[in-house]
N, C-alpha and C positions, 0 to 999 in steps of 0.2 A: 541360514541367514546369508544374504548376498551383500557384496560391497566391502571392499578392503578397508579395514581400519574403522568401520562404523561402530558406533556405540551399541550397547545391548538393548536399546529400547525400540529398535526397528526390525521389521520383518523384511523390508526391502532396502536395497542400496540407495544412497542419496541421489545417484544419477537418475534412477527410475523416478524418484519422488520429484526431482527437478525437471522431469519431462524428456529424458533422453529418448524415450520411445513414444513421445506425445501422450503420455499417461494412458497408454493402451491397457485395458482391463482394470484400470484403477478408479474409473468414474462411475460405472454402473454395474454393481452398487459401488458407492464411494468407499474406497479402501480406508481402513482404520489408520494406517500410517499417514496417508495423504491428508486425512481429516485433521490429524494433530498438526501436521506440517502447515496447513492453511490457517489454522487457528493461531499457531505460533507466529506466523508472519503478519497476520491481521493485528495481533496485539502490538507488534512493533510499530505499525501505523498509528494505532491508538495513542501511543506515547507522544507523538508530535502534536496531535490535537489537544491532548490534556496539558501539554507543557507550553502551549501558545497563549500569549496575553492578548485577548480579544476585546477587553474592556476599553471602549473608546475614550473614557475619561482618564485612563492611565497615561502617564508621560512615556511609558514603555510599550504602548500598544504596538503590536506587530513583531515583538521580540520574544525570544524564548524566556520562560519563567525561571528555568533552572540552568545551571552550568552543565556542560557536557558530562562531567564526571558524576553528576547527581541526577541526570534525567531518568534513568531506568529505576533507580531507587524511589524517586518521588512520583513516578507514574505506575507503580505496582508491577514492574517487570522483573523483580529480583526474587522475591519470596516464592518458593515452590516451583521455580523455573529452572530446568536443567540446561536451557539453551542460553549460555552466557555470552554476552557481547560487550565490547568497549566502544563507546561513541568516539570517533576520531575527528569528525568535522561537522560543523553546522553550515548550511548554505541557505542563501536568500534568493528571492526572485522578484523582479520588477513587473508590475502590472500598470496599465495606463488607460485613460479615457481622455481623448482629445489632448489637451496640454497638461493634464494632471497625471503625475506618476507617483508611485510609492513602492518602496522595497520592503518586503516582509520575510520573516523566517518561514521557510516552507518545508525543510527537511534536514536529514542528517545522513552521514555515512558512518557505518559501524563495522567492526570486524570481530569474528568469533575469538574468544579467549582460548587458552589451552583447554580449559574445562568444556567450553562450548564446542570446540573442535572435536573432542571425544564424543560428545552427544550427537553431533551433526555428521560426523564422518569425514569432515574436511574443514579447511580454513575458509569460512564463508565471509565474503565481503558483501554487505547489504547497503543499498541506497534506498532511502525511505522518503516518500512524498505524502504530505497531508492533503486533505480536501479543501474546498472553498470555504473561506471565512470572511475575508475583507471585501468591502464594497467594490473596489476596482477589480478584484478577481472575478466577482460575479459579472461585471461588465465585459471582461475578456472572455468569459465562458460563453456569453451570448453572441459572440461573433461567429458567423457561419462561413465567412470568406475563406477561400483556399489561397495558399502561397506555396511557392517552391521551397525546398529545404536543402540549400546548397551546402550547409555545414555538415549535414548528415549524409547526403548523397552528392558529393562533389562532382561525380562523373555521370550522374543520372538525373537529368532535368525533369523526368516524367512524374515522379511522385509528388502529389499535392497534399498539404497538411493544413490543419486548422491554424489560421493566422494568429489568433490570440495566444494559443498555447506555444506555438513556435516562438513568438515574441518573448514570452515569459522564460522560455528555456534558453534562449540565446542572447538576451539583452543584459548588458552590464548593470550592476546595482550600485547604490551609494553606501554599501556596507563592506566592511573588511577591506579587501584589496580592490574593490570596485570591479570584480570580474563577474561574468555571467555564471548562473548555476551550472551550465554545461562545462565551462572551463574549471570551475571549482571542483566539480565531481570527477572529471577526467584526471585532473592533477592528483587528487587524493587517492583515487583508485589505482593510478599508476604507482604512487608511492607505496601503497600497501602491497601491490603485486610484487614490487621489487623487494620489499621487506621480507615477504614470505615466498621468495622465488624457489626455495628448495622444497616447498610443500605442495600438496594438491590443493588448488584454490578454485572457488566458484564465485561468480558474481550474481547476486539476486537483487532485482529491482522491483520495488513494491509500492503500491499506492491505492488510495480510495478516492473515487469520484474524480475531481480535478486532478488529484494526485495520481490516479491511474492513467489519465491522459498524459501527464508529464512523464510518468514511468514508461509509458509506451514509446515516447520519443527518445527517452534516455536509454532504454534497453536496446532499441534498434541502432542507435548511435554507437553504443559500446560494442555491438556486434559487427556493424558495418565498418567501423573504424577501430579494429580490435587493439587491445593492449596485450602484448605478448608476454608470456611468463618465462623470461630467460631462455628464449628460443625453444621452449617446449610447445606442445600443442596449444592451439588457440583456446583461451579460457572460455568455458561454457557460460552463457548468460541466460538467466531465467527471469521472466516477469510474471508476478502474480498480481492480477488486476481485479480489484474489487469495485463493483458498481461503476465500471468504466464507460464513459461516453466513447463515441467513435472519434477517431483522430484524423483519418485521411481518406483519400479516394481509392479507387480500384488499383491504380498504379502503386500507391503506398502499400496496400495490402499485399501486392505481388512482391514488392521489394522487401517487405517485412518477412514474408514466407521464404524468400530466397536466401536468407541468412542461415547458413548451415549450423552455426554455433548458437542459435537463438531459439528459445522455446517460450511460449506465453500461455498461461491459463487465465481465462477471462471468466470471473464468477459474477453472475447476475441473478437478481430475484425477479420472478415472473411479474410481480406487482410494482416493480421499480421502473419508472419511466426514463430515468437518466441514461441507462445503457442503450436506449433506442435513439438517442440524440447525438449530434445533430442529424436531421433527416437528409439534408442535401446542402450543397454549397456551390458557389461559383467563384472563379478566380478573381482576385482583386484587380480592379480595372475593367472587368467585363460586366455584362448585364445578366439578369436572372435567366435570360433565354439559354445561356450556356450552362445552366445548373446541372450538377451530377450528384449522385448519392454518396454519402459517407459509407464506408464499409468496415466491418468488424475484422479484427485480426486474432490469430491464435486459436486455441482450442476452447470451446465453450463448456461451462458447467452451470446449468440453470437450476436454482433452488426455488422453493416456494415456502417461505417461513410462515405464511398464513395458515398452513396445515398444522402448525404447532398447537397442541392442546394447552400449552402453558400461557398463551397470549390472549389478550382481550380480542373480541371478534371484529372490531372495526376501528377506524380513525387512527391507524398506526402509520408511522413514517418508515416505509419499507426500504428507504435509502440509507437508513441509519447503519453504520458499521457494526454496532452491537447486534442488531437484528440479523445482519449477514452472518456474523459469527455463530449466533444461536441457530440459524438455519443450517449452516454447515454442520454443526454439532448433531443436529437431528436428521440430516439428510441420509436416506438409504438409496432409493432409486426414484426416477421421475414419476413412477406409478405407485410406489409403495407408501406406506404410512410413515410419518415422521415419529421417530422414537429417540428420546434423548440418550446420548452416549455418556455425557458427563465430562467431556474434554473442555467445555467452556462453562465458566461459572454462571449459574442462572441469575444471580443477583445483578450481573452486569447488563442484563437485558433492559433493566430500568435505569441505567446510568444516565441517559439523556432524555428519556421520554416516559410516558405512562403506558407501558406495553404489557407488563405482566399482569396476570390475573391477581385480583386483590388478595386472594386467599394465601398468597406466598408472603405477605407482610413486608414487602420491600418498598421503601419510600420511592415516591415519584421523582424522576430526574434528580437522583440523589447527588450526582456529581456537582450540580450547581447550587446545592443547599449551602448557605453560608457556614452554619455550624454543622459540619458533616456528622452524619449518624452512622455511616458505614465504616467499618474497621477491617483492615486486611489481616488475615490470619497467617501464620508461618507457611502454610501450604499454598498461599496465593489467593485463596477464595475470600470473599467478603461476607460479613454478617452485620446485622443490625446491633449496634452497641451504643445506645444514646444516653447511658446513665452509668456513672461511676459510683460505686458504693462508698459511702463515707464511713469507713471502718473506725471503730473505737477500740481502745486497748486499756 
């Protein structure tokens, strides 16, 4: 077993799993440790979506449903989970359409507890971004224009990035101290790095869909403008990007790749169109004649959840994070058959849509059912339990 101080659940050291060698020999076939790693981080993204108040009739729409101390317990991340973290910061982002702006909760910063540190092999600081929910976020997603990114690349004017996402990342909000998510995250990560300066620390930035785009900007920012660990080596930054759109042009791709302390694994599904977008853009103030393509960053892992024998044959939302997690759980090689490993709870496949074959008896989109019929067991899995016996004595 490699990796100093790593817990007894891994065959590889954490640096390998976090991409120190660009996941060489871990993707084809998908390594069992990396599979569990990806499902672990995907579940941390799930917590933001589940804890977000999206009901437009609520006076608290756009806010977190739970306090930081209760987020993981109330979103199913505690039972049966050896990877223990503490949420230390919520952050918000501003989106806009013309003269209409709104600021919504979009993610959190967490750090591994002592127990989590043992399981993970180091003190992991995680920045987590959710996907698109609010109408103005959809509007910002639809912008194809390029802008420069001076806050990320102050000495390099060449990289161009998506205007809407750069705006969300760098614009101040009307929440808390009125800072941008960039400033909120950097200040909190710097605080945690100082707090754990005597330990081995990693920074992991994760997101799904819009959140993956924001995580891309966030990760390259933390790498290009590093936070030093008490004059030790620069802290490694890893991005796990689930269903990520493209974020910038060829110069952005080059600048991303040139960061020696940055690694990114981009997970996409063959039948999900979002990772193919945007196709091209042009710089703000120029016309379409100057258009250029958006480019992918990092190392790619492409799954095909449609191959799963557990799913219905058609009309599925392949962009669903739960279907991504199911696909990762089943993935062997690009040419091999999908066979379920069991690291991801099958019941969760139906959490947001009607995806599972009816023979499994899991309610459709059970997370949105008012009177929940799914109950979490001590091991973290969910079962149907919609009736309580009225015992008599």
